[in-house]
SETIBA-61264 format. One record per residue (C-alpha): residue number from 0; x, y, z. Coordinates in pm, 1 decimal. Layout:
REM residues N
ATOM num       c1       c2       c3
ATOM NUM        X        Y        Z
...
This chain:
REM residues 261
ATOM num       c1       c2       c3
ATOM   0      2.8     -2.0      9.4
ATOM   1    159.5    342.3    -86.9
ATOM   2    197.2    591.7    210.9
ATOM   3    -36.0    893.4    178.0
ATOM   4     82.5   1245.7    286.0
ATOM   5    -84.1   1590.3    298.1
ATOM   6    104.5   1940.2    297.0
ATOM   7    -56.2   2231.0    481.2
ATOM   8    130.1   2551.2    385.7
ATOM   9     31.7   2852.8    649.9
ATOM  10     52.5   3243.3    588.9
ATOM  11   -140.6   3532.8    503.1
ATOM  12    145.4   3650.7    254.6
ATOM  13     49.2   3334.4     59.8
ATOM  14   -329.0   3359.8     21.9
ATOM  15   -267.8   3709.6    -66.3
ATOM  16    -19.9   3611.7   -356.3
ATOM  17    247.5   3820.7   -251.6
ATOM  18    471.6   3509.8   -181.6
ATOM  19    492.6   3203.8   -388.5
ATOM  20    444.0   2848.3   -218.6
ATOM  21    732.6   2733.7   -317.2
ATOM  22    744.3   2506.7    -27.0
ATOM  23    464.7   2298.2   -103.4
ATOM  24    560.8   2196.2   -441.5
ATOM  25    957.6   2117.5   -323.4
ATOM  26    812.6   1902.4    -26.1
ATOM  27    572.7   1723.5   -291.8
ATOM  28    877.3   1638.5   -506.4
ATOM  29   1112.0   1502.6   -243.2
ATOM  30    811.6   1268.5   -113.4
ATOM  31    724.3   1138.0   -417.0
ATOM  32   1071.6   1044.2   -485.2
ATOM  33   1085.2    867.3   -149.3
ATOM  34    720.8    656.2   -271.4
ATOM  35    482.3    888.4    -72.8
ATOM  36    160.6    958.9   -257.1
ATOM  37     75.8   1344.3   -209.5
ATOM  38   -310.7   1347.1   -161.1
ATOM  39   -367.2   1712.8   -104.9
ATOM  40   -174.9   2050.4    -57.9
ATOM  41   -377.7   2305.3    108.4
ATOM  42   -287.5   2675.8    182.9
ATOM  43   -456.8   2859.7    486.7
ATOM  44   -398.7   3205.5    673.3
ATOM  45   -285.2   3255.4    980.6
ATOM  46   -600.6   3186.7   1164.9
ATOM  47   -604.8   2975.9   1451.5
ATOM  48   -979.1   2857.4   1363.7
ATOM  49   -894.0   2812.6    999.1
ATOM  50   -540.1   2597.4   1075.3
ATOM  51   -757.8   2381.4   1337.1
ATOM  52  -1049.9   2313.6   1068.2
ATOM  53   -798.0   2195.9    815.4
ATOM  54   -593.5   1982.8   1034.3
ATOM  55   -920.2   1817.5   1179.2
ATOM  56  -1011.6   1749.1    829.1
ATOM  57   -660.4   1574.4    740.2
ATOM  58   -671.9   1363.9   1038.1
ATOM  59   -994.3   1248.2    960.7
ATOM  60   -833.8   1087.9    657.4
ATOM  61   -541.4    934.6    841.0
ATOM  62   -237.2   1030.0    614.3
ATOM  63     80.0    850.8    731.8
ATOM  64    253.8   1197.4    713.2
ATOM  65    112.3   1572.3    756.0
ATOM  66    386.5   1839.1    680.6
ATOM  67    331.0   2190.6    772.8
ATOM  68    509.9   2480.6    715.8
ATOM  69    515.1   2822.0    809.2
ATOM  70    381.0   3051.8   1104.3
ATOM  71    652.8   2981.0   1355.7
ATOM  72    802.6   3350.2   1365.7
ATOM  73    805.7   3569.9   1645.8
ATOM  74    543.7   3798.9   1510.4
ATOM  75    174.4   3816.8   1630.8
ATOM  76     43.8   3648.3   1326.7
ATOM  77    275.4   3351.4   1381.0
ATOM  78     15.5   3127.9   1529.8
ATOM  79     70.6   2778.4   1403.9
ATOM  80    180.0   2624.9   1743.6
ATOM  81   -112.7   2809.2   1898.5
ATOM  82   -324.8   2637.8   1664.5
ATOM  83   -198.4   2279.3   1727.3
ATOM  84   -231.9   2336.0   2125.4
ATOM  85   -571.7   2412.6   2088.8
ATOM  86   -630.1   2106.8   1821.6
ATOM  87   -454.8   1879.6   2075.6
ATOM  88   -485.4   2030.1   2409.4
ATOM  89   -126.8   2022.6   2467.2
ATOM  90     62.4   2340.0   2593.4
ATOM  91    329.4   2578.6   2427.2
ATOM  92    678.1   2511.9   2600.1
ATOM  93   1030.9   2640.5   2516.7
ATOM  94   1218.9   2376.0   2451.7
ATOM  95   1580.0   2389.8   2690.2
ATOM  96   1819.1   2266.9   2449.4
ATOM  97   1675.1   2445.3   2140.1
ATOM  98   1706.8   2772.8   2392.5
ATOM  99   2081.6   2663.8   2463.3
ATOM 100   2174.4   2646.1   2134.3
ATOM 101   2001.9   2980.2   2033.3
ATOM 102   2174.9   3138.6   2359.7
ATOM 103   2524.4   2999.4   2219.0
ATOM 104   2456.8   3134.1   1887.1
ATOM 105   2340.2   3482.2   2007.9
ATOM 106   2632.6   3498.8   2258.9
ATOM 107   2344.4   3586.7   2507.5
ATOM 108   2253.9   3415.5   2845.9
ATOM 109   1878.4   3248.3   2809.2
ATOM 110   1786.8   3481.1   3096.6
ATOM 111   1818.9   3764.0   2858.0
ATOM 112   1577.3   3631.0   2585.8
ATOM 113   1296.2   3858.0   2503.4
ATOM 114    929.4   3693.6   2498.1
ATOM 115    926.2   3713.4   2105.4
ATOM 116   1301.1   3527.2   2102.3
ATOM 117   1170.9   3268.3   2364.1
ATOM 118    887.3   3191.8   2085.7
ATOM 119   1133.6   3094.0   1845.4
ATOM 120   1256.2   2808.4   2084.3
ATOM 121    933.5   2694.1   2136.8
ATOM 122    732.1   2359.4   2061.0
ATOM 123    463.4   2157.1   2197.8
ATOM 124    446.5   1968.7   2508.4
ATOM 125    541.9   1612.7   2468.5
ATOM 126    630.3   1647.3   2113.7
ATOM 127    992.9   1571.5   1947.0
ATOM 128   1212.5   1859.6   1894.7
ATOM 129   1472.0   1938.7   1668.6
ATOM 130   1684.6   2256.9   1632.4
ATOM 131   1681.3   2447.3   1282.1
ATOM 132   2010.5   2371.0   1091.7
ATOM 133   1992.1   2678.6    909.3
ATOM 134   1783.4   2898.4   1123.4
ATOM 135   1582.5   2965.9   1448.2
ATOM 136   1220.5   2819.4   1463.7
ATOM 137   1277.4   2422.0   1520.9
ATOM 138   1113.5   2148.9   1381.3
ATOM 139    827.5   1999.3   1597.3
ATOM 140    703.8   1633.7   1526.2
ATOM 141    382.4   1546.2   1666.4
ATOM 142    237.9   1189.7   1653.2
ATOM 143   -163.9   1177.8   1658.2
ATOM 144   -257.2    773.2   1605.1
ATOM 145    -83.7    650.2   1290.5
ATOM 146    -15.6   1003.6   1162.1
ATOM 147    303.1   1185.1   1208.9
ATOM 148    288.0   1557.8   1204.8
ATOM 149    591.6   1766.0   1123.5
ATOM 150    600.2   2138.6   1173.8
ATOM 151    852.2   2309.0    982.5
ATOM 152    948.1   2679.8    961.8
ATOM 153    849.7   2852.6    687.5
ATOM 154   1198.5   3014.2    512.4
ATOM 155   1268.5   2790.0    230.4
ATOM 156   1607.5   2700.7    310.5
ATOM 157   1519.5   2645.3    657.9
ATOM 158   1226.3   2432.9    563.5
ATOM 159   1463.0   2220.4    354.9
ATOM 160   1753.4   2188.2    603.7
ATOM 161   1506.7   2029.5    860.1
ATOM 162   1367.0   1788.9    613.6
ATOM 163   1682.0   1665.0    473.4
ATOM 164   1866.0   1650.1    824.1
ATOM 165   1531.0   1491.6   1000.8
ATOM 166   1255.5   1382.3    791.9
ATOM 167   1426.2   1201.6    474.0
ATOM 168   1548.5    917.4    654.9
ATOM 169   1234.4    870.8    865.2
ATOM 170   1042.9    854.3    553.9
ATOM 171   1246.1    596.6    379.9
ATOM 172   1217.6    368.4    687.0
ATOM 173    845.3    395.7    644.4
ATOM 174    793.2    361.7    285.5
ATOM 175   1046.6    127.3    174.5
ATOM 176    954.2    264.6   -189.2
ATOM 177   1110.3    470.1   -450.6
ATOM 178   1012.5    663.1   -729.5
ATOM 179   1175.3    778.5  -1083.0
ATOM 180   1054.3   1043.8  -1299.3
ATOM 181   1127.5   1168.9  -1626.6
ATOM 182    956.5   1362.4  -1946.3
ATOM 183    964.2   1235.6  -2308.0
ATOM 184    794.6   1416.8  -2592.9
ATOM 185    527.9   1300.0  -2821.0
ATOM 186    432.8   1411.4  -3160.8
ATOM 187     90.8   1417.1  -3096.0
ATOM 188   -219.1   1648.4  -2982.1
ATOM 189   -332.5   1622.0  -2597.8
ATOM 190   -637.3   1465.5  -2731.4
ATOM 191   -471.7   1174.9  -2931.3
ATOM 192   -221.3   1109.5  -2626.5
ATOM 193   -526.6   1086.3  -2367.9
ATOM 194   -654.9    722.0  -2454.5
ATOM 195   -295.2    598.6  -2484.7
ATOM 196   -193.8    724.1  -2117.7
ATOM 197   -557.3    596.6  -1997.6
ATOM 198   -455.3    231.3  -2158.3
ATOM 199    -81.9    260.2  -1996.9
ATOM 200   -258.1    336.8  -1641.1
ATOM 201   -471.2     27.9  -1655.6
ATOM 202   -181.2   -205.3  -1794.0
ATOM 203    123.5    -96.5  -1549.3
ATOM 204     75.4    -88.2  -1182.0
ATOM 205    225.9    221.2   -989.3
ATOM 206    295.8    443.0  -1326.6
ATOM 207    158.4    769.7  -1355.8
ATOM 208    176.4    986.4  -1690.9
ATOM 209     87.5   1334.8  -1736.6
ATOM 210     58.7   1519.6  -2043.2
ATOM 211    181.0   1896.9  -2012.6
ATOM 212    -18.5   2080.0  -2278.9
ATOM 213     94.1   2413.9  -2117.0
ATOM 214    435.1   2319.6  -2203.0
ATOM 215    402.9   2206.6  -2539.1
ATOM 216    712.9   2287.4  -2739.3
ATOM 217    631.5   2439.1  -3134.4
ATOM 218    727.7   2225.1  -3377.1
ATOM 219    869.8   1936.1  -3158.3
ATOM 220    575.3   1808.9  -2936.4
ATOM 221    397.4   1755.1  -2646.3
ATOM 222    579.7   1682.9  -2296.4
ATOM 223    480.3   1367.0  -2137.2
ATOM 224    536.3   1334.0  -1741.5
ATOM 225    651.3    978.5  -1646.4
ATOM 226    641.4    888.3  -1285.3
ATOM 227    687.4    520.5  -1176.7
ATOM 228    694.1    373.1   -826.6
ATOM 229    873.5     55.5   -699.1
ATOM 230   1068.2   -127.9   -441.7
ATOM 231   1417.9      6.9   -504.8
ATOM 232   1592.6    196.6   -763.5
ATOM 233   1648.7    -71.2  -1021.2
ATOM 234   1285.3   -178.5   -992.4
ATOM 235   1183.2    184.0  -1089.8
ATOM 236   1419.8    180.1  -1385.3
ATOM 237   1301.4   -136.5  -1518.1
ATOM 238    939.5    -14.0  -1484.0
ATOM 239   1012.1    320.5  -1629.4
ATOM 240   1169.7    118.8  -1960.3
ATOM 241    860.6    -74.4  -1962.3
ATOM 242    645.7    204.8  -1963.4
ATOM 243    812.2    412.0  -2218.1
ATOM 244    840.5     75.9  -2479.2
ATOM 245    469.4     65.0  -2419.9
ATOM 246    408.0    434.0  -2526.9
ATOM 247    645.1    408.9  -2798.1
ATOM 248    467.8     99.5  -2921.4
ATOM 249    122.3    250.6  -2897.2
ATOM 250    238.2    600.8  -3020.8
ATOM 251    421.0    417.5  -3335.4
ATOM 252     83.6    244.1  -3405.0
ATOM 253    -68.1    570.9  -3470.3
ATOM 254    214.0    701.2  -3711.0
ATOM 255    387.3    910.9  -3445.6
ATOM 256    704.1    895.8  -3221.9
ATOM 257    840.9    949.2  -2879.7
ATOM 258   1136.0   1142.5  -2817.8
ATOM 259   1337.1   1193.6  -2507.7
ATOM 260   1398.7   1533.1  -2366.0
């Protein structure tokens, strides 16, 4: 069974359209490579009520992973931990290890930290907390039933560092699965290739194809994204070769061709 995940990006700036939600798409790519199927990507404002409502809905679907980014900063509108506290009934607490690391970096004693600085060293009572390798706000991991909720800072470099340092191996240990993605180009229109893609989906287990009409190349063809899933990298390569061969044969029957990108 493919492991499922959902992604929640939090921030008014995202909903205003003033900042691109690059985190969600980076995360989706990374976890897909690890064999995780992302079922939903959702963006909400810095509202405790809205965050709680979305998380309740996510938890009802029981995904194996929920990845949250944003809302961990020192300002009043950074309310992600407050929302999780309300949802779970846990307290927001300062993590002493993270506080000591921050004090060492700033060269000041913890006793001199202001409330907003202490907020950047906070987590949830009883949760796992790990220091941010590239910034201040730490990674919080909360387990609710079979679901692991990972709460990461919003700045992309910090989020990516937290993911690769602490979460990548943990996900690999759960999925025991891999994926491989590559694009080819077919000399067909979207309507022509659609039934071929449908036939392949029905014939090959663990494969996804999508024609990218918005990226069609004039006088070259229509890109088709191919993603395959299998137990190891070798299996992915074999399944990819099988899929491309089937695509080539079906396209050739219609007098067209498949080209490598």
